[in-house]
MIZABA-174203 format. One line per field, with one value per atom (N, C-alpha, C, O, CB): x, y, z; atom name. Coordinates in nm, 2 decimals, m for minus. Glycine has a CB too. Layout:
BEGIN
east <- (X;...)
north <- (Y;...)
up <- (Z;...)
kolba <- (CA;...)
//
This chain:
BEGIN
east <- (1.39;1.32;1.18;1.11;1.33;1.13;0.97;0.90;0.94;0.90;0.75;0.67;0.63;0.60;0.54;0.61;0.58;0.69;0.67;0.57;0.80;0.92;0.91;0.93;1.06;0.89;0.86;0.76;0.77;0.83;0.65;0.53;0.57;0.56;0.40;0.61;0.66;0.74;0.73;0.73;0.84;0.94;0.86;0.89;1.07;0.77;0.69;0.61;0.61;0.57;0.55;0.49;0.58;0.54;0.45;0.70;0.80;0.85;0.93;0.92;0.80;0.84;0.94;0.98;0.90;0.97;1.07;1.01;0.93;1.13;1.06;1.00;1.06;0.99;1.04;1.18;1.24;1.18;1.17;1.41;1.13;1.07;0.93;0.90;1.03;0.87;0.75;0.77;0.70;0.67;0.88;0.92;0.95;0.91;1.03;1.00;1.03;0.89;0.87;1.11;0.81;0.66;0.60;0.57;0.54;0.60;0.54;0.61;0.55;0.55;0.75;0.83;0.78;0.75;0.97;0.76;0.74;0.59;0.57;0.75;0.48;0.35;0.29;0.17;0.29;0.36;0.31;0.26;0.15;0.42;0.34;0.30;0.18;0.09;0.41;0.15;0.03;m0.10;m0.21;0.05;m0.07;m0.17;m0.21;m0.33;m0.12;m0.13;m0.15;m0.22;m0.33;m0.03;m0.18;m0.26;m0.39;m0.48;m0.21;m0.42;m0.54;m0.64;m0.76;m0.51;m0.59;m0.65;m0.70;m0.81;m0.54;m0.60;m0.64;m0.73;m0.82;m0.52;m0.73;m0.84;m0.98;m1.08;m0.81;m0.99;m1.11;m1.16;m1.27;m1.12;m1.05;m1.09;m1.08;m1.15;m0.99;m0.99;m0.96;m0.89;m0.88;m1.09;m0.85;m0.78;m0.66;m0.67;m0.88;m0.54;m0.41;m0.39;m0.33;m0.31;m0.44;m0.43;m0.49;m0.43;m0.48;m0.63;m0.70;m0.65;m0.65;m0.82;m0.60;m0.55;m0.42;m0.39;m0.52;m0.34;m0.22;m0.26;m0.21;m0.15;m0.37;m0.41;m0.47;m0.43;m0.51;m0.55;m0.61;m0.50;m0.51;m0.71;m0.40;m0.30;m0.22;m0.19;m0.21;m0.18;m0.11;m0.20;m0.14;m0.06;m0.32;m0.41;m0.41;m0.40;m0.55;m0.43;m0.44;m0.31;m0.32;m0.45;m0.20;m0.06;m0.05;m0.01;0.07;m0.10;m0.11;m0.21;m0.17;m0.17;m0.31;m0.39;m0.34;m0.37;m0.54;m0.27;m0.20;m0.10;m0.08;m0.12;m0.03;0.08;0.01;0.05;0.17;m0.11;m0.16;m0.23;m0.25;m0.24;m0.27;m0.34;m0.25;m0.30;m0.47;m0.12;m0.04;m0.03;0.00;0.10;m0.05;m0.04;m0.16;m0.17;0.01;m0.26;m0.40;m0.38;m0.44;m0.53;m0.31;m0.29;m0.23;m0.12;m0.21;m0.30;m0.27;m0.22;m0.28;m0.39;m0.13;m0.09;m0.06;m0.13;m0.19;0.02;0.04;0.09;0.09;0.14;0.12;0.17;0.05;0.06;0.27;m0.08;m0.20;m0.23;m0.32;m0.32;m0.17;m0.22;m0.23;m0.15;m0.13;m0.31;m0.33;m0.22;m0.17;m0.48;m0.17;m0.06;m0.16;m0.26;0.05;m0.10;m0.16;m0.25;m0.31;m0.23)
north <- (0.59;0.68;0.68;0.58;0.65;0.80;0.80;0.76;0.74;0.95;0.74;0.67;0.79;0.77;0.59;0.91;1.03;1.03;1.04;1.20;1.02;1.03;0.91;0.93;1.04;0.79;0.66;0.67;0.64;0.53;0.73;0.74;0.83;0.79;0.79;0.96;1.05;0.99;1.01;1.16;0.91;0.84;0.75;0.73;0.76;0.68;0.56;0.65;0.61;0.45;0.76;0.85;0.89;0.92;0.98;0.89;0.91;0.79;0.80;0.97;0.68;0.55;0.46;0.36;0.58;0.52;0.44;0.29;0.28;0.52;0.19;0.05;0.02;m0.04;m0.06;0.06;0.00;0.07;0.02;0.03;0.19;0.27;0.19;0.17;0.44;0.14;0.07;m0.07;m0.10;0.05;m0.14;m0.26;m0.24;m0.32;m0.31;m0.13;m0.09;m0.07;m0.11;0.05;m0.01;0.01;m0.13;m0.17;0.11;m0.21;m0.34;m0.42;m0.49;m0.41;m0.41;m0.48;m0.45;m0.54;m0.45;m0.31;m0.24;m0.28;m0.30;m0.08;m0.31;m0.31;m0.45;m0.46;m0.21;m0.53;m0.67;m0.75;m0.80;m0.75;m0.76;m0.84;m0.78;m0.87;m0.84;m0.66;m0.60;m0.63;m0.65;m0.46;m0.62;m0.64;m0.78;m0.80;m0.60;m0.87;m1.01;m1.04;m1.10;m1.09;m1.01;m1.03;m0.98;m1.06;m0.97;m0.86;m0.80;m0.88;m0.90;m0.69;m0.93;m1.00;m1.15;m1.20;m1.02;m1.20;m1.34;m1.31;m1.39;m1.43;m1.21;m1.20;m1.18;m1.23;m1.08;m1.11;m1.12;m1.25;m1.29;m1.02;m1.32;m1.43;m1.57;m1.66;m1.43;m1.57;m1.69;m1.81;m1.92;m1.75;m1.77;m1.87;m1.82;m1.72;m1.92;m1.88;m1.83;m1.81;m1.71;m1.92;m1.89;m1.88;m1.76;m1.69;m1.98;m1.74;m1.64;m1.50;m1.40;m1.68;m1.50;m1.38;m1.34;m1.22;m1.40;m1.43;m1.40;m1.34;m1.23;m1.51;m1.41;m1.35;m1.22;m1.13;m1.44;m1.18;m1.06;m0.95;m0.84;m1.06;m0.99;m0.91;m0.86;m0.74;m0.97;m0.96;m0.93;m0.85;m0.76;m1.07;m0.86;m0.79;m0.64;m0.55;m0.87;m0.62;m0.51;m0.42;m0.30;m0.52;m0.49;m0.41;m0.38;m0.27;m0.50;m0.47;m0.45;m0.32;m0.24;m0.60;m0.31;m0.21;m0.07;0.03;m0.24;m0.08;0.05;0.09;0.21;0.03;0.01;0.03;0.10;0.20;m0.13;0.03;0.09;0.24;0.31;0.00;0.26;0.39;0.48;0.58;0.35;0.45;0.55;0.69;0.78;0.50;0.70;0.84;0.92;1.04;0.83;0.86;0.93;0.98;1.08;0.84;0.94;0.99;1.13;1.15;0.91;1.22;1.37;1.39;1.33;1.46;1.46;1.50;1.38;1.38;1.59;1.30;1.17;1.21;1.12;1.08;1.33;1.37;1.39;1.42;1.52;1.38;1.40;1.27;1.27;1.46;1.15;1.02;1.01;1.08;0.91;0.93;0.91;0.82;0.75;0.85;0.82;0.73;0.63;0.66;0.83;0.51;0.41;0.33;0.24;0.46)
up <- (0.73;0.65;0.68;0.71;0.52;0.68;0.75;0.63;0.52;0.81;0.67;0.57;0.47;0.35;0.64;0.52;0.40;0.29;0.17;0.48;0.34;0.24;0.16;0.04;0.31;0.20;0.11;0.02;m0.09;0.19;0.07;m0.03;m0.12;m0.24;0.04;m0.10;m0.21;m0.30;m0.42;m0.16;m0.25;m0.36;m0.43;m0.55;m0.30;m0.37;m0.46;m0.56;m0.68;m0.36;m0.54;m0.63;m0.75;m0.86;m0.55;m0.71;m0.83;m0.91;m1.00;m0.78;m0.87;m0.93;m0.87;m0.92;m1.06;m0.74;m0.68;m0.62;m0.53;m0.56;m0.67;m0.64;m0.51;m0.43;m0.74;m0.50;m0.36;m0.24;m0.13;m0.35;m0.26;m0.14;m0.11;0.01;m0.18;m0.22;m0.19;m0.12;m0.03;m0.31;m0.17;m0.09;0.05;0.13;m0.14;0.09;0.23;0.30;0.42;0.23;0.23;0.31;0.32;0.43;0.21;0.22;0.23;0.34;0.42;0.10;0.34;0.45;0.58;0.66;0.44;0.60;0.73;0.77;0.90;0.72;0.68;0.71;0.68;0.70;0.64;0.64;0.58;0.70;0.71;0.49;0.80;0.92;0.98;1.01;1.03;1.00;1.05;0.97;1.02;1.06;0.84;0.75;0.73;0.71;0.62;0.75;0.74;0.86;0.85;0.72;0.98;1.11;1.10;1.13;1.22;1.06;1.03;0.95;0.99;0.98;0.83;0.72;0.80;0.79;0.58;0.88;0.94;1.04;1.05;1.01;1.11;1.21;1.17;1.23;1.29;1.04;0.97;0.90;0.89;0.88;0.84;0.75;0.83;0.80;0.63;0.93;1.01;0.93;0.98;1.07;0.81;0.71;0.65;0.57;0.60;0.69;0.66;0.50;0.46;0.73;0.42;0.28;0.22;0.13;0.23;0.27;0.23;0.28;0.21;0.27;0.39;0.46;0.38;0.36;0.62;0.34;0.25;0.14;0.10;0.21;0.06;m0.07;m0.05;m0.13;m0.13;0.05;0.07;0.09;0.04;0.17;0.18;0.20;0.08;0.05;0.29;0.00;m0.13;m0.22;m0.28;m0.22;m0.23;m0.32;m0.26;m0.34;m0.33;m0.13;m0.08;m0.12;m0.14;0.07;m0.12;m0.14;m0.29;m0.33;m0.10;m0.36;m0.51;m0.53;m0.62;m0.58;m0.47;m0.51;m0.44;m0.50;m0.46;m0.34;m0.28;m0.39;m0.41;m0.12;m0.44;m0.54;m0.68;m0.75;m0.58;m0.71;m0.83;m0.81;m0.91;m0.89;m0.68;m0.64;m0.57;m0.51;m0.55;m0.56;m0.47;m0.52;m0.45;m0.46;m0.67;m0.71;m0.71;m0.76;m0.85;m0.64;m0.61;m0.47;m0.44;m0.62;m0.40;m0.26;m0.25;m0.30;m0.19;m0.19;m0.17;m0.02;0.07;m0.20;0.00;0.12;0.23;0.34;0.16;0.20;0.27;0.41;0.50;0.19;0.43;0.59;0.67;0.79;0.59;0.60;0.69;0.74;0.82;0.62;0.72;0.75;0.91;0.98;0.69;0.95;1.11;1.13;1.04;1.17;1.26;1.32;1.41;1.47;1.42;1.41;1.50;1.44;1.49;1.61)
kolba <- (N;CA;C;O;CB;N;CA;C;O;CB;N;CA;C;O;CB;N;CA;C;O;CB;N;CA;C;O;CB;N;CA;C;O;CB;N;CA;C;O;CB;N;CA;C;O;CB;N;CA;C;O;CB;N;CA;C;O;CB;N;CA;C;O;CB;N;CA;C;O;CB;N;CA;C;O;CB;N;CA;C;O;CB;N;CA;C;O;CB;N;CA;C;O;CB;N;CA;C;O;CB;N;CA;C;O;CB;N;CA;C;O;CB;N;CA;C;O;CB;N;CA;C;O;CB;N;CA;C;O;CB;N;CA;C;O;CB;N;CA;C;O;CB;N;CA;C;O;CB;N;CA;C;O;CB;N;CA;C;O;CB;N;CA;C;O;CB;N;CA;C;O;CB;N;CA;C;O;CB;N;CA;C;O;CB;N;CA;C;O;CB;N;CA;C;O;CB;N;CA;C;O;CB;N;CA;C;O;CB;N;CA;C;O;CB;N;CA;C;O;CB;N;CA;C;O;CB;N;CA;C;O;CB;N;CA;C;O;CB;N;CA;C;O;CB;N;CA;C;O;CB;N;CA;C;O;CB;N;CA;C;O;CB;N;CA;C;O;CB;N;CA;C;O;CB;N;CA;C;O;CB;N;CA;C;O;CB;N;CA;C;O;CB;N;CA;C;O;CB;N;CA;C;O;CB;N;CA;C;O;CB;N;CA;C;O;CB;N;CA;C;O;CB;N;CA;C;O;CB;N;CA;C;O;CB;N;CA;C;O;CB;N;CA;C;O;CB;N;CA;C;O;CB;N;CA;C;O;CB;N;CA;C;O;CB;N;CA;C;O;CB;N;CA;C;O;CB;N;CA;C;O;CB;N;CA;C;O;CB;N;CA;C;O;CB;N;CA;C;O;CB;N;CA;C;O;CB;N;CA;C;O;CB;N;CA;C;O;CB)
//
């Protein structure tokens, strides 16, 4: 299932769709946070907080099909 479909499902309250997105992007997010913090524990906390904020704010996202790839 593509990201746009998952995002739209999340916006309709589908928690499973959000779980798929987290699974899909958590490794990349954790790596990026680690490169910034150089501390595994902090990187994990930052990544978790980022996903929490994404979940809380996903209904504010308009036109998810316009997101950039890469």
